[in-house]
C-alpha positions in Angstrom: 145.1 198.0 -16.5 145.2 194.9 -18.9 146.2 192.7 -16.1 143.7 194.1 -13.9 140.8 193.4 -16.1 141.9 189.9 -17.1 142.4 189.0 -13.1 138.6 190.4 -12.7 137.2 188.3 -15.4 138.9 185.3 -14.0 137.4 185.9 -10.7 133.8 185.9 -12.2 133.9 181.8 -12.6 133.9 179.0 -9.9 136.9 177.3 -8.6 136.9 173.7 -8.5 136.9 173.7 -4.9 133.8 176.1 -5.1 131.9 173.8 -7.4 132.5 170.8 -5.4 131.3 172.7 -2.4 128.1 173.8 -4.2 127.5 170.1 -5.4 127.7 168.9 -1.9 125.3 171.5 -0.6 122.7 170.6 -3.3 123.3 166.8 -2.3 122.8 167.7 1.1 119.5 169.7 0.6 118.2 166.6 -1.6 119.1 164.2 1.0 117.1 166.2 3.6 114.1 166.8 1.5 113.7 163.2 0.3 112.4 161.8 3.4 110.1 164.7 3.3 109.0 164.0 -0.1 108.6 160.0 0.6 106.3 160.9 3.7 104.2 163.3 1.7 103.7 160.6 -1.0 103.1 157.8 1.6 100.6 160.1 3.3 98.8 160.6 0.0 98.8 157.0 -0.5 97.4 156.4 2.8 94.7 159.1 2.0 93.8 157.5 -1.3 93.6 153.9 0.5 91.1 155.5 3.2 89.1 157.2 0.5 88.8 153.7 -1.2 87.9 152.0 1.9 85.1 154.9 2.7 83.6 154.4 -0.8 83.4 150.6 -0.3 81.8 151.3 3.0 79.1 153.8 1.6 78.5 151.3 -1.3 78.0 148.4 1.1 75.5 150.3 3.1 73.6 151.5 -0.3 73.6 147.7 -0.7 72.2 147.0 2.6 69.4 149.8 1.7 68.5 148.2 -1.5 68.6 144.3 -0.4 67.9 144.6 3.5 71.0 143.0 4.2 74.9 143.2 3.4 76.2 141.3 0.6 77.3 137.6 1.1 81.1 137.1 0.8 80.3 134.0 -1.5 77.5 131.4 -1.8 78.7 128.2 -0.3 76.9 125.0 1.2 77.3 124.5 4.6 78.6 120.9 4.5 82.0 119.5 2.9 81.8 118.5 -0.8 81.1 114.7 -1.5 83.9 112.6 -2.6 84.7 112.9 -6.1 82.8 116.1 -6.8 85.2 118.6 -8.3 85.7 122.0 -6.4 85.5 123.7 -9.9 81.9 122.5 -10.7 80.3 122.4 -7.4 77.1 124.5 -7.1 77.1 127.1 -4.5 81.1 127.4 -4.3 82.5 129.0 -7.5 80.0 131.8 -7.9 81.3 135.6 -8.1 82.0 137.3 -4.9 80.6 140.2 -2.7 82.9 142.5 -5.0 80.9 141.8 -8.1 77.6 142.4 -6.2 78.8 145.7 -5.2 79.4 146.9 -8.8 76.1 148.6 -9.3 76.9 150.8 -6.0 80.3 152.1 -7.2 79.3 153.3 -10.3 80.3 150.1 -12.4 76.9 149.2 -13.7 78.1 148.5 -17.1 80.6 146.0 -15.7 78.2 144.4 -13.4 75.9 143.9 -16.6 78.6 141.7 -18.0 78.4 139.3 -15.0 75.6 136.6 -13.8 76.2 136.4 -10.0 74.7 132.8 -10.0 76.7 131.5 -12.8 80.0 129.7 -12.1 82.9 132.3 -12.3 84.7 130.7 -15.0 81.6 130.9 -17.3 81.4 134.5 -16.9 83.3 136.8 -19.6 87.0 136.9 -19.3 86.7 140.6 -19.8 84.8 140.8 -16.8 87.0 138.7 -14.8 90.2 140.4 -15.5 88.6 144.1 -15.3 91.0 145.5 -12.3 89.4 148.7 -10.3 91.1 151.4 -8.7 88.8 151.5 -5.9 89.6 147.8 -5.0 93.3 148.7 -5.0 95.6 150.1 -2.1 98.2 152.3 -4.2 100.8 151.4 -1.7 100.6 148.0 -3.2 98.9 148.0 -6.8 98.1 150.0 -9.7 95.3 148.6 -12.3 98.3 147.8 -14.6 99.5 145.1 -12.3 96.5 143.8 -10.7 95.6 141.1 -12.9 96.7 137.3 -12.4 96.5 134.5 -15.2 95.4 130.9 -14.8 97.5 129.4 -12.0 98.0 126.2 -10.7 98.2 126.2 -6.9 98.5 123.7 -4.0 95.8 124.5 -1.5 96.1 123.8 2.2 92.8 124.0 4.2 92.4 126.3 7.5 92.7 122.9 9.6 96.4 122.4 8.0 95.0 119.7 6.0 96.1 119.5 2.3 93.2 119.9 -0.2 95.0 119.1 -3.4 96.4 120.8 -6.3 94.0 123.1 -8.4 94.1 124.9 -11.5 92.7 128.4 -10.6 91.1 130.4 -13.2 92.9 134.0 -13.6 91.3 137.3 -13.0 91.5 140.9 -11.1 92.7 140.9 -7.7 91.9 143.3 -4.6 93.8 144.6 -1.7 90.6 145.0 0.4 88.8 142.0 2.2 85.5 141.7 3.9 85.6 140.9 7.7 84.4 137.4 7.9 84.7 137.2 11.7 86.9 135.3 14.1 88.3 131.6 14.5 85.5 131.1 17.3 83.3 128.7 14.9 86.4 126.3 14.4 88.7 125.2 11.5 88.9 121.5 11.9 87.1 120.4 8.7 83.7 120.2 10.3 80.3 121.5 9.0 80.5 124.2 11.9 84.0 125.7 10.5 83.9 129.4 9.8 84.3 129.1 6.2 81.0 127.2 5.6 77.9 128.9 4.8 76.2 130.9 7.7 79.0 130.2 10.0 81.1 133.5 10.1 80.8 135.7 13.1 81.8 138.9 10.9 79.5 141.1 8.8 80.1 140.0 5.0 80.3 136.2 5.4 80.0 132.9 3.4 76.2 132.4 2.9 74.1 129.5 2.0 72.3 129.5 -1.3 68.7 128.4 -1.4 68.7 124.9 -3.0 71.2 122.1 -3.0 73.9 120.6 -5.3 71.4 120.1 -8.0 70.7 123.7 -8.3 70.4 127.1 -6.5 67.8 129.9 -6.5 68.7 133.5 -7.2 68.7 134.4 -3.4 70.7 133.6 -0.5 70.1 132.5 3.1 72.1 133.7 6.3 71.6 137.4 5.7 73.3 139.6 7.9 71.6 143.0 8.5 72.9 146.0 10.6 70.5 145.0 13.6 72.5 141.6 13.8 75.7 143.6 14.5 74.9 143.8 18.1 78.1 144.5 19.4 77.8 148.1 17.9 78.7 149.0 13.9 81.3 151.4 15.3 83.1 148.7 17.1 82.8 146.1 14.4 85.0 145.7 11.2 83.2 145.6 7.8 86.0 145.7 5.5 90.1 145.7 5.7 93.2 145.5 4.1 94.4 142.1 3.4 97.9 140.7 4.4 100.1 139.7 1.5 103.4 138.5 2.0 105.9 140.0 -0.5 106.5 136.6 -2.7 102.8 135.9 -2.9 101.6 139.0 -4.4 99.2 138.1 -7.2 99.1 134.6 -6.2 96.7 132.2 -4.5 96.0 132.0 -1.4 97.0 135.6 -0.5 96.3 137.6 -3.6 94.6 135.7 -6.2 91.5 136.5 -8.3 89.1 138.4 -6.0 86.0 137.9 -7.8 86.2 134.2 -7.7 84.2 132.5 -4.9 86.5 129.4 -4.4 89.3 130.7 -2.2 88.1 132.8 0.8 91.4 134.5 1.3 91.3 136.3 -1.9 88.4 138.4 -1.0 87.6 137.8 2.8 89.7 137.7 6.0 89.4 136.8 9.9 91.3 138.3 12.9 91.6 137.4 16.5 93.6 134.9 18.6 95.7 132.7 16.2 95.1 135.2 13.4 97.1 138.5 14.0 97.4 141.4 11.9 100.4 141.5 9.5 103.1 143.8 10.6 104.5 144.1 7.1 104.4 142.3 4.0 107.4 139.9 5.1 105.8 139.1 8.4 105.5 135.2 8.3 103.7 135.2 11.9 100.4 136.3 9.8 99.1 133.9 7.5 96.9 134.1 4.3 93.7 134.5 6.6 95.0 137.6 8.3 94.3 141.2 7.7 97.5 143.4 6.8 98.9 146.1 4.6 101.8 147.7 2.8 101.6 150.7 4.8 104.1 151.1 8.0 102.7 150.0 11.3 99.1 150.4 10.7 96.2 148.6 9.0 93.1 150.5 7.7 89.6 149.2 8.2 86.0 150.4 7.2 84.0 149.9 10.3 80.3 148.5 10.2 79.0 152.2 10.5 81.0 153.3 7.5 83.7 155.4 9.2 87.4 154.5 8.4 90.0 153.8 11.0 93.6 152.9 11.1 94.4 150.2 13.4 98.1 149.5 14.9 99.4 146.3 13.5 100.6 145.7 16.9 96.9 145.5 18.5 96.4 142.8 21.1 94.8 139.8 19.3 92.1 139.3 21.8 90.8 143.0 21.2 91.4 142.2 17.7 88.9 139.2 17.8 86.2 141.3 19.5 86.4 143.9 16.6 86.1 141.1 14.0 83.2 139.4 16.0 79.8 141.1 15.3 78.0 139.5 18.1 80.3 138.0 20.8 78.8 140.5 23.5 82.2 142.1 24.1 82.0 146.0 23.3 85.7 147.4 23.0 85.2 151.3 23.7 88.0 153.4 22.7 90.9 151.5 21.1 
């Protein structure tokens, strides 16, 4: 009887083989569940990103209702700067961007009160310049804890490929969303007609000219884009999209520098179409700093000019992409 009880007690434990089998099964279950967990998290980040874009679309329309126009991407004169005129002091170039103008419409009136929209960026409070907001950030790429860049010295290349010199860029908060400035059709060859000068953009939130000249500007702007100016249809025209950022350029100009600073267009606005494809992924070197893109897999999310949000395949034909970026080229795209 004693030997029988002893053997029964011994059978109540696990053998080493049984323990190893149990561990293997648990490991297999974790391996099977992990992709599902990752997909669920990616879906949650996509949803949050889409919600950010939706809220920005609503805020932009509220701005339009208040000011009878979409916000200007920045204020800039429509002529190249004169020789010897420092980029950092040129009137109508360094003012805050459309993201600052949108603050009262995203429940950030207190932050907006710290800004003067017609004062040079660097003269606005540092606390305002470095205030990152979750609504401007895609959770696939940034959190508010890693969305601020310090002062940086950068070498700038103009869209024409011409070197624009080395500049010290004042730091500030970054953003993962950019306004649609249009396509390349106005040109990018260092002419007053180029897309990046005031009033030349074919998009919806574009660089606009201030009233005034280099000696001073009024607190208003020209080249106002209204809903009626989106003649190709608001459901067929981009308003805001995710910006392409090469992995090594995160939180750096020109891909991802301070988004409230009007000096460098690519930090807060992008273009699209032939010659400017969507970025397929964060290491896609085909797409440049003027491209839209995302950290999602296979698609880029956009707010359309009617306020709806759509996920666009990163493999979309660039000709079709250009029609979606141009508000008035006469080409309506239908289903895409």
